[in-house]
C-alpha positions as CSV (number, residue, x, y, z in Angstrom):
1,X,-17.6,-4.4,10.8
2,X,-17.5,-1.7,8.1
3,X,-18.5,-2.7,4.6
4,X,-16.9,-1.6,1.3
5,X,-18.2,-2.3,-2.2
6,X,-16.3,-2.7,-5.5
7,X,-18.1,-2.2,-8.8
8,X,-15.6,-3.4,-11.3
9,X,-14.3,-6.1,-13.7
10,X,-12.9,-9.5,-12.9
11,X,-9.3,-10.4,-13.4
12,X,-8.9,-14.1,-13.9
13,X,-5.3,-14.0,-12.8
14,X,-6.2,-12.4,-9.5
15,X,-3.9,-9.4,-9.6
16,X,-6.3,-6.6,-10.6
17,X,-10.0,-5.9,-10.7
18,X,-12.4,-7.1,-8.1
19,X,-10.0,-9.8,-6.9
20,X,-7.4,-7.2,-6.0
21,X,-10.1,-4.9,-4.6
22,X,-11.4,-7.6,-2.2
23,X,-7.8,-8.4,-1.0
24,X,-7.2,-4.7,-0.5
25,X,-10.4,-4.3,1.5
26,X,-9.5,-7.2,3.7
27,X,-6.0,-5.8,4.3
28,X,-7.5,-2.6,5.6
29,X,-9.9,-4.6,7.9
30,X,-13.2,-4.0,6.2
31,X,-15.7,-6.6,4.8
32,X,-15.7,-6.6,1.0
33,X,-18.7,-7.0,-1.3
34,X,-18.5,-6.9,-5.1
35,X,-20.5,-6.2,-8.3
36,X,-19.0,-7.6,-11.5
37,X,-19.3,-5.3,-14.6
38,X,-17.2,-7.5,-16.9
39,X,-15.3,-10.8,-17.1
40,X,-11.8,-10.8,-18.5
41,X,-9.6,-13.6,-19.7
42,X,-6.5,-11.9,-18.4
43,X,-3.0,-12.7,-17.0
44,X,0.2,-10.8,-16.2
45,X,0.9,-10.6,-20.0
46,X,-2.3,-8.8,-21.0
47,X,-6.0,-9.0,-21.5
48,X,-7.0,-11.7,-24.0
49,X,-10.8,-11.3,-24.0
50,X,-13.5,-9.4,-22.3
51,X,-17.2,-10.4,-21.8
52,X,-19.4,-7.5,-20.7
53,X,-22.1,-8.1,-18.1
54,X,-25.5,-6.8,-19.1
55,X,-26.4,-3.5,-17.3
56,X,-29.6,-4.9,-15.9
57,X,-27.7,-7.7,-14.2
58,X,-25.1,-5.2,-12.8
59,X,-28.1,-3.2,-11.4
60,X,-29.5,-6.4,-9.8
61,X,-26.2,-7.1,-8.1
62,X,-26.0,-3.6,-6.7
63,X,-29.6,-3.8,-5.5
64,X,-29.0,-7.2,-3.8
65,X,-26.0,-5.9,-1.8
66,X,-27.5,-2.5,-0.9
67,X,-30.9,-3.9,0.1
68,X,-29.2,-6.2,2.6
69,X,-26.1,-4.4,3.9
70,X,-25.1,-0.9,4.9
71,X,-22.3,0.1,2.5
72,X,-19.8,2.6,4.0
73,X,-17.5,3.0,1.0
74,X,-17.6,2.3,-2.7
75,X,-15.1,2.2,-5.5
76,X,-15.7,1.8,-9.2
77,X,-13.2,0.3,-11.6
78,X,-13.8,-1.0,-15.1
79,X,-17.1,0.5,-16.5
80,X,-16.6,-0.2,-20.2
81,X,-19.8,1.2,-21.8
82,X,-21.9,4.4,-21.5
83,X,-24.9,2.3,-20.5
84,X,-22.9,0.8,-17.6
85,X,-21.7,4.2,-16.4
86,X,-25.2,5.6,-16.6
87,X,-26.6,2.6,-14.6
88,X,-23.9,2.8,-11.9
89,X,-24.5,6.6,-11.5
90,X,-28.2,6.0,-11.2
91,X,-27.7,3.3,-8.5
92,X,-25.2,5.4,-6.6
93,X,-27.9,8.1,-6.3
94,X,-30.8,5.6,-5.7
95,X,-29.0,3.9,-2.7
96,X,-27.4,7.2,-1.5
97,X,-23.9,5.6,-1.7
98,X,-21.3,8.0,-0.1
99,X,-17.5,7.8,0.0
100,X,-17.4,7.1,-3.7
101,X,-14.0,6.5,-5.2
102,X,-13.9,6.5,-9.0
103,X,-10.9,4.8,-10.5
104,X,-11.3,5.7,-14.2
105,X,-9.9,2.5,-15.7
106,X,-9.3,3.1,-19.3
107,X,-6.2,1.2,-20.5
108,X,-4.5,-1.8,-19.0
109,X,-0.7,-1.8,-18.3
110,X,-0.3,-4.0,-21.3
111,X,-1.9,-1.3,-23.5
112,X,-5.3,-3.1,-23.9
113,X,-8.1,-0.6,-24.1
114,X,-10.7,-1.2,-21.3
115,X,-13.0,1.8,-21.7
116,X,-14.9,2.5,-24.9
117,X,-14.4,6.0,-26.2
118,X,-18.1,6.8,-26.0
119,X,-18.1,5.9,-22.3
120,X,-15.7,8.7,-21.4
121,X,-18.3,11.5,-21.9
122,X,-20.7,9.6,-19.6
123,X,-18.0,9.2,-17.0
124,X,-17.2,12.9,-17.0
125,X,-20.8,14.0,-17.0
126,X,-22.6,11.5,-14.8
127,X,-20.2,9.7,-12.4
128,X,-17.4,12.2,-11.6
129,X,-19.9,14.7,-10.1
130,X,-20.9,12.0,-7.6
131,X,-17.4,11.1,-6.6
132,X,-15.7,12.0,-3.3
133,X,-12.4,11.4,-5.0
134,X,-11.2,10.3,-8.5
135,X,-7.8,8.6,-8.9
136,X,-6.5,8.9,-12.5
137,X,-3.0,8.1,-13.5
138,X,-1.4,10.5,-16.0
139,X,-2.6,8.9,-19.2
140,X,-6.1,8.7,-17.8
141,X,-6.0,12.3,-16.7
142,X,-5.0,13.2,-20.2
143,X,-8.0,11.4,-21.6
144,X,-10.3,13.2,-19.2
145,X,-8.8,16.5,-20.1
146,X,-8.8,15.8,-23.8
147,X,-5.0,16.2,-24.4
148,X,-1.6,14.6,-23.9
149,X,0.0,15.6,-20.6
150,X,3.7,16.2,-20.0
151,X,4.4,13.8,-17.2
152,X,7.5,15.7,-16.1
153,X,5.7,19.1,-15.8
154,X,4.4,19.5,-12.3
155,X,2.6,22.7,-13.4
156,X,0.8,20.9,-16.2
157,X,-0.2,18.1,-13.9
158,X,-1.6,20.6,-11.3
159,X,-3.5,22.3,-14.1
160,X,-5.0,18.9,-15.1
161,X,-5.9,18.1,-11.5
162,X,-7.8,21.5,-11.4
163,X,-9.6,20.8,-14.7
164,X,-10.7,17.3,-13.4
165,X,-11.8,18.8,-10.1
166,X,-14.1,21.2,-12.1
167,X,-15.8,18.1,-13.5
168,X,-17.4,17.5,-10.1
169,X,-15.4,15.3,-7.7
170,X,-14.5,16.8,-4.3
171,X,-10.9,15.6,-4.5
172,X,-8.5,14.6,-7.3
173,X,-5.6,12.2,-6.7
174,X,-3.4,12.4,-9.8
175,X,-1.1,9.4,-9.6
176,X,2.5,9.8,-10.7
177,X,3.5,6.3,-11.6
178,X,4.3,7.4,-15.1
179,X,6.8,10.1,-14.0
180,X,10.5,9.7,-13.7
181,X,12.2,9.7,-10.2
182,X,10.2,9.2,-7.1
183,X,6.6,7.9,-7.2
184,X,5.0,11.3,-6.6
185,X,1.2,11.8,-6.5
186,X,-0.7,15.1,-6.3
187,X,-3.9,15.4,-4.2
188,X,-6.1,18.5,-5.0
189,X,-9.1,19.6,-2.9
190,X,-10.1,22.6,-5.0
191,X,-7.8,25.0,-3.1
192,X,-4.6,23.2,-2.0
193,X,-2.2,20.7,-3.6
194,X,-0.7,18.0,-1.4
195,X,2.3,16.1,-2.7
196,X,2.5,12.4,-1.7
197,X,5.9,10.9,-2.5
198,X,7.6,7.6,-2.0
199,X,10.8,6.1,-3.4
200,X,10.3,4.5,-6.8
201,X,10.7,0.7,-6.6
202,X,12.5,-0.8,-9.7
203,X,10.2,-3.8,-10.5
204,X,8.0,-5.0,-13.3
205,X,5.6,-6.4,-10.8
206,X,3.0,-3.6,-10.6
207,X,-0.1,-5.4,-12.0
208,X,-3.2,-4.0,-10.3
209,X,-1.7,-1.0,-8.5
210,X,-4.5,1.4,-9.5
211,X,-7.2,-1.0,-8.4
212,X,-5.4,-1.8,-5.2
213,X,-4.8,1.8,-4.3
214,X,-8.3,3.0,-5.0
215,X,-9.8,0.1,-3.1
216,X,-7.6,0.8,-0.1
217,X,-8.8,4.5,-0.1
218,X,-12.4,3.3,-0.3
219,X,-11.9,0.9,2.6
220,X,-10.2,3.6,4.7
221,X,-13.0,6.1,4.0
222,X,-15.5,3.4,5.0
223,X,-13.6,3.2,8.3
224,X,-14.1,6.9,8.9
225,X,-10.7,8.3,7.7
226,X,-10.6,11.7,6.1
227,X,-9.6,11.8,2.4
228,X,-6.1,13.3,3.2
229,X,-5.5,10.6,5.8
230,X,-6.9,7.8,3.6
231,X,-4.7,8.7,0.7
232,X,-1.6,9.0,2.9
233,X,-2.2,5.6,4.5
234,X,-3.1,4.0,1.1
235,X,0.1,5.4,-0.4
236,X,2.1,3.7,2.4
237,X,0.2,0.5,1.8
238,X,0.7,0.4,-2.0
239,X,4.4,1.2,-1.6
240,X,4.8,-1.8,0.7
241,X,2.6,-4.0,-1.5
242,X,4.8,-3.3,-4.5
243,X,8.0,-3.7,-2.5
244,X,6.9,-7.2,-1.4
245,X,5.5,-8.3,-4.7
246,X,5.9,-12.1,-5.0
247,X,7.1,-12.1,-8.6
248,X,4.4,-14.3,-10.0
249,X,3.7,-14.8,-13.7
250,X,5.7,-14.0,-16.9
251,X,4.8,-10.4,-17.3
252,X,3.7,-7.6,-14.9
253,X,3.2,-9.7,-11.8
254,X,0.7,-8.9,-9.0
255,X,1.3,-7.2,-5.7
256,X,1.6,-8.6,-2.2
257,X,-1.8,-7.4,-0.9
258,X,-1.1,-8.3,2.7
259,X,2.2,-6.5,3.4
260,X,3.3,-6.1,7.1
261,X,2.7,-2.4,7.7
262,X,1.0,-0.4,10.4
263,X,-2.0,1.3,8.8
264,X,-3.4,2.8,12.0
Protein backbone atom coordinates (compact mmCIF):
# COMPACT_ATOMS: atom_id res chain seq x y z
CA UNK A 1 0.00 0.00 0.00
CA UNK A 2 1.32 3.43 -0.92
CA UNK A 3 1.92 5.94 1.86
CA UNK A 4 1.27 9.70 1.90
CA UNK A 5 2.28 12.21 4.57
CA UNK A 6 0.60 15.46 5.53
CA UNK A 7 2.57 18.12 7.38
CA UNK A 8 -0.08 20.61 8.45
CA UNK A 9 -2.27 22.04 11.18
CA UNK A 10 -5.17 20.37 12.95
CA UNK A 11 -8.79 21.49 12.48
CA UNK A 12 -10.86 20.61 15.53
CA UNK A 13 -14.06 20.64 13.44
CA UNK A 14 -12.64 18.03 11.06
CA UNK A 15 -13.25 19.84 7.78
CA UNK A 16 -9.78 21.14 6.95
CA UNK A 17 -6.15 20.59 7.97
CA UNK A 18 -4.79 17.15 8.67
CA UNK A 19 -8.27 15.76 9.32
CA UNK A 20 -9.34 16.62 5.78
CA UNK A 21 -5.99 15.44 4.40
CA UNK A 22 -6.26 12.00 5.99
CA UNK A 23 -9.80 11.56 4.68
CA UNK A 24 -8.67 12.67 1.23
CA UNK A 25 -5.75 10.22 1.33
CA UNK A 26 -8.10 7.39 2.27
CA UNK A 27 -10.52 8.32 -0.49
CA UNK A 28 -7.72 7.88 -3.04
CA UNK A 29 -6.72 4.52 -1.59
CA UNK A 30 -3.43 5.40 0.11
CA UNK A 31 -2.36 5.04 3.75
CA UNK A 32 -2.18 8.41 5.46
CA UNK A 33 0.40 9.55 7.99
CA UNK A 34 0.51 12.97 9.65
CA UNK A 35 2.74 15.55 11.30
CA UNK A 36 1.02 18.32 13.27
CA UNK A 37 2.45 21.82 12.95
CA UNK A 38 -0.29 23.63 14.88
CA UNK A 39 -3.45 23.00 16.87
CA UNK A 40 -6.43 25.19 16.09
CA UNK A 41 -9.66 25.81 17.96
CA UNK A 42 -11.72 26.04 14.80
CA UNK A 43 -15.16 25.41 13.37
CA UNK A 44 -17.16 26.28 10.26
CA UNK A 45 -17.47 29.90 11.48
CA UNK A 46 -13.75 30.59 11.82
CA UNK A 47 -10.53 30.07 13.74
CA UNK A 48 -10.84 31.03 17.40
CA UNK A 49 -7.33 30.18 18.61
CA UNK A 50 -4.04 28.71 17.39
CA UNK A 51 -1.39 26.86 19.40
CA UNK A 52 1.91 26.41 17.56
CA UNK A 53 3.82 23.14 17.86
CA UNK A 54 7.52 23.67 18.68
CA UNK A 55 9.73 23.12 15.60
CA UNK A 56 11.84 20.47 17.36
CA UNK A 57 8.72 18.38 18.01
CA UNK A 58 7.60 18.80 14.38
CA UNK A 59 11.03 17.48 13.38
CA UNK A 60 10.67 14.54 15.78
CA UNK A 61 7.32 13.63 14.19
CA UNK A 62 8.79 13.72 10.68
CA UNK A 63 11.76 11.60 11.78
CA UNK A 64 9.48 9.06 13.46
CA UNK A 65 7.38 8.54 10.32
CA UNK A 66 10.22 8.56 7.80
CA UNK A 67 12.53 6.29 9.83
CA UNK A 68 9.84 3.60 9.85
CA UNK A 69 7.92 3.93 6.57
CA UNK A 70 8.59 4.62 2.90
CA UNK A 71 6.72 7.83 2.13
CA UNK A 72 5.62 8.12 -1.52
CA UNK A 73 3.93 11.52 -1.48
CA UNK A 74 3.94 14.55 0.82
CA UNK A 75 1.81 17.65 1.21
CA UNK A 76 2.41 20.66 3.39
CA UNK A 77 -0.34 22.90 4.70
CA UNK A 78 -0.22 25.37 7.56
CA UNK A 79 3.42 26.31 8.30
CA UNK A 80 2.91 29.44 10.33
CA UNK A 81 6.44 30.57 11.20
CA UNK A 82 9.76 30.92 9.36
CA UNK A 83 11.31 28.45 11.82
CA UNK A 84 8.74 25.82 10.90
CA UNK A 85 9.18 26.44 7.16
CA UNK A 86 12.96 26.14 7.55
CA UNK A 87 12.64 22.94 9.59
CA UNK A 88 10.27 21.31 7.10
CA UNK A 89 12.49 22.24 4.14
CA UNK A 90 15.46 20.73 6.01
CA UNK A 91 13.61 17.49 6.73
CA UNK A 92 12.33 17.17 3.14
CA UNK A 93 15.95 17.20 2.00
CA UNK A 94 17.24 15.02 4.84
CA UNK A 95 14.74 12.25 4.11
CA UNK A 96 14.78 12.82 0.31
CA UNK A 97 11.01 13.23 0.23
CA UNK A 98 9.75 13.42 -3.33
CA UNK A 99 6.33 14.19 -4.79
CA UNK A 100 6.09 17.26 -2.57
CA UNK A 101 2.86 19.25 -2.87
CA UNK A 102 3.00 22.67 -1.22
CA UNK A 103 -0.37 24.18 -0.33
CA UNK A 104 0.67 27.70 0.77
CA UNK A 105 -1.97 28.13 3.47
CA UNK A 106 -2.06 31.82 4.39
CA UNK A 107 -5.62 32.92 5.14
CA UNK A 108 -8.64 30.89 6.24
CA UNK A 109 -11.93 31.25 4.37
CA UNK A 110 -13.23 33.25 7.34
CA UNK A 111 -10.40 35.77 6.85
CA UNK A 112 -8.27 34.58 9.78
CA UNK A 113 -4.54 34.93 9.01
CA UNK A 114 -2.76 31.58 9.28
CA UNK A 115 0.72 32.47 7.99
CA UNK A 116 2.94 35.07 9.63
CA UNK A 117 4.24 37.71 7.22
CA UNK A 118 7.86 36.84 7.99
CA UNK A 119 7.23 33.20 7.00
CA UNK A 120 6.32 34.14 3.42
CA UNK A 121 9.94 34.87 2.48
CA UNK A 122 11.06 31.52 3.92
CA UNK A 123 8.31 29.74 1.97
CA UNK A 124 9.42 31.37 -1.28
CA UNK A 125 13.13 30.87 -0.74
CA UNK A 126 13.35 27.49 0.99
CA UNK A 127 10.27 25.34 0.35
CA UNK A 128 9.00 26.22 -3.13
CA UNK A 129 12.29 25.17 -4.79
CA UNK A 130 11.75 21.68 -3.33
CA UNK A 131 8.14 21.36 -4.51
CA UNK A 132 6.95 19.23 -7.38
CA UNK A 133 3.78 21.34 -7.43
CA UNK A 134 2.47 24.35 -5.50
CA UNK A 135 -1.31 24.96 -5.28
CA UNK A 136 -2.13 28.59 -4.38
CA UNK A 137 -5.54 30.16 -4.72
CA UNK A 138 -5.68 33.65 -6.23
CA UNK A 139 -5.19 35.63 -2.95
CA UNK A 140 -2.28 33.33 -2.00
CA UNK A 141 -0.75 33.74 -5.46
CA UNK A 142 -1.03 37.49 -5.00
CA UNK A 143 0.85 37.28 -1.70
CA UNK A 144 3.58 35.16 -3.30
CA UNK A 145 3.87 37.63 -6.18
CA UNK A 146 3.73 40.66 -3.88
CA UNK A 147 0.70 42.34 -5.46
CA UNK A 148 -3.07 42.16 -5.81
CA UNK A 149 -4.21 40.01 -8.75
CA UNK A 150 -7.25 40.69 -10.89
CA UNK A 151 -9.16 37.42 -10.58
CA UNK A 152 -10.99 38.02 -13.86
CA UNK A 153 -7.87 38.61 -15.96
CA UNK A 154 -6.67 35.27 -17.34
CA UNK A 155 -3.57 36.95 -18.72
CA UNK A 156 -2.65 38.33 -15.28
CA UNK A 157 -3.22 34.94 -13.66
CA UNK A 158 -1.02 33.25 -16.25
CA UNK A 159 1.69 35.84 -15.57
CA UNK A 160 1.40 35.14 -11.84
CA UNK A 161 1.68 31.39 -12.45
CA UNK A 162 4.87 32.00 -14.45
CA UNK A 163 6.32 34.19 -11.68
CA UNK A 164 5.58 31.53 -9.05
CA UNK A 165 7.10 28.87 -11.31
CA UNK A 166 10.30 30.91 -11.36
CA UNK A 167 10.45 30.53 -7.56
CA UNK A 168 11.37 26.87 -8.06
CA UNK A 169 8.41 24.45 -8.18
CA UNK A 170 8.16 22.25 -11.25
CA UNK A 171 4.42 22.86 -11.61
CA UNK A 172 2.03 25.59 -10.47
CA UNK A 173 -1.68 24.96 -10.04
CA UNK A 174 -3.34 28.36 -9.69
CA UNK A 175 -6.82 27.65 -8.34
CA UNK A 176 -9.73 29.69 -9.63
CA UNK A 177 -12.23 29.42 -6.82
CA UNK A 178 -12.23 33.21 -6.40
CA UNK A 179 -13.17 33.84 -10.04
CA UNK A 180 -16.67 34.39 -11.39
CA UNK A 181 -18.29 31.75 -13.57
CA UNK A 182 -16.98 28.21 -13.79
CA UNK A 183 -14.40 26.96 -11.29
CA UNK A 184 -11.40 27.25 -13.60
CA UNK A 185 -7.85 26.39 -12.51
CA UNK A 186 -4.63 26.96 -14.45
CA UNK A 187 -1.83 24.36 -14.43
CA UNK A 188 1.58 25.63 -15.63
CA UNK A 189 4.61 23.43 -16.25
CA UNK A 190 7.07 26.14 -17.30
CA UNK A 191 6.08 25.93 -20.97
CA UNK A 192 2.39 25.19 -21.36
CA UNK A 193 -0.79 26.26 -19.59
CA UNK A 194 -3.53 23.68 -19.07
CA UNK A 195 -6.99 24.90 -18.10
CA UNK A 196 -8.99 22.68 -15.74
CA UNK A 197 -12.62 23.71 -15.55
CA UNK A 198 -15.73 22.48 -13.76
CA UNK A 199 -19.19 23.99 -13.29
CA UNK A 200 -19.34 26.21 -10.22
CA UNK A 201 -21.51 24.77 -7.44
CA UNK A 202 -23.56 27.38 -5.58
CA UNK A 203 -22.95 26.39 -1.97
CA UNK A 204 -21.42 27.89 1.19
CA UNK A 205 -20.09 24.46 2.15
CA UNK A 206 -16.53 24.69 0.89
CA UNK A 207 -14.56 24.43 4.15
CA UNK A 208 -11.25 22.68 3.53
CA UNK A 209 -11.32 22.64 -0.28
CA UNK A 210 -7.66 23.67 -0.60
CA UNK A 211 -6.47 21.10 1.93
CA UNK A 212 -8.57 18.35 0.37
CA UNK A 213 -7.46 19.09 -3.20
CA UNK A 214 -3.74 19.27 -2.42
CA UNK A 215 -3.96 16.08 -0.34
CA UNK A 216 -5.70 14.27 -3.19
CA UNK A 217 -2.94 15.38 -5.58
CA UNK A 218 -0.26 14.13 -3.16
CA UNK A 219 -2.04 10.78 -2.79
CA UNK A 220 -2.39 10.34 -6.54
CA UNK A 221 1.27 11.23 -7.06
CA UNK A 222 2.14 8.63 -4.40
CA UNK A 223 0.24 6.10 -6.51
CA UNK A 224 2.40 6.89 -9.52
CA UNK A 225 0.15 9.29 -11.41
CA UNK A 226 1.75 12.08 -13.42
CA UNK A 227 1.14 15.66 -12.29
CA UNK A 228 -1.30 16.41 -15.15
CA UNK A 229 -3.26 13.21 -14.46
CA UNK A 230 -3.19 13.73 -10.69
CA UNK A 231 -4.51 17.28 -10.96
CA UNK A 232 -7.25 16.24 -13.40
CA UNK A 233 -8.46 13.38 -11.17
CA UNK A 234 -8.20 15.54 -8.05
CA UNK A 235 -10.27 18.22 -9.80
CA UNK A 236 -13.04 15.67 -10.45
CA UNK A 237 -12.79 14.49 -6.86
CA UNK A 238 -13.04 17.95 -5.29
CA UNK A 239 -15.98 18.87 -7.53
CA UNK A 240 -17.87 15.78 -6.38
CA UNK A 241 -16.87 16.38 -2.75
CA UNK A 242 -18.31 19.90 -2.89
CA UNK A 243 -21.45 18.79 -4.72
CA UNK A 244 -22.17 16.17 -2.04
CA UNK A 245 -21.25 18.35 0.97
CA UNK A 246 -23.44 17.27 3.91
CA UNK A 247 -24.29 20.79 5.09
CA UNK A 248 -22.85 20.53 8.59
CA UNK A 249 -22.23 23.48 10.90
CA UNK A 250 -23.50 27.05 10.93
CA UNK A 251 -20.96 28.57 8.52
CA UNK A 252 -18.81 27.22 5.70
CA UNK A 253 -19.48 23.52 6.16
CA UNK A 254 -17.11 20.66 5.31
CA UNK A 255 -17.05 18.55 2.16
CA UNK A 256 -18.09 14.95 1.60
CA UNK A 257 -14.63 13.38 1.47
CA UNK A 258 -15.88 10.04 0.19
CA UNK A 259 -18.04 10.90 -2.84
CA UNK A 260 -18.92 8.13 -5.25
CA UNK A 261 -16.74 8.78 -8.28
CA UNK A 262 -14.39 6.68 -10.41
CA UNK A 263 -10.86 7.98 -9.79
CA UNK A 264 -9.14 5.31 -11.87
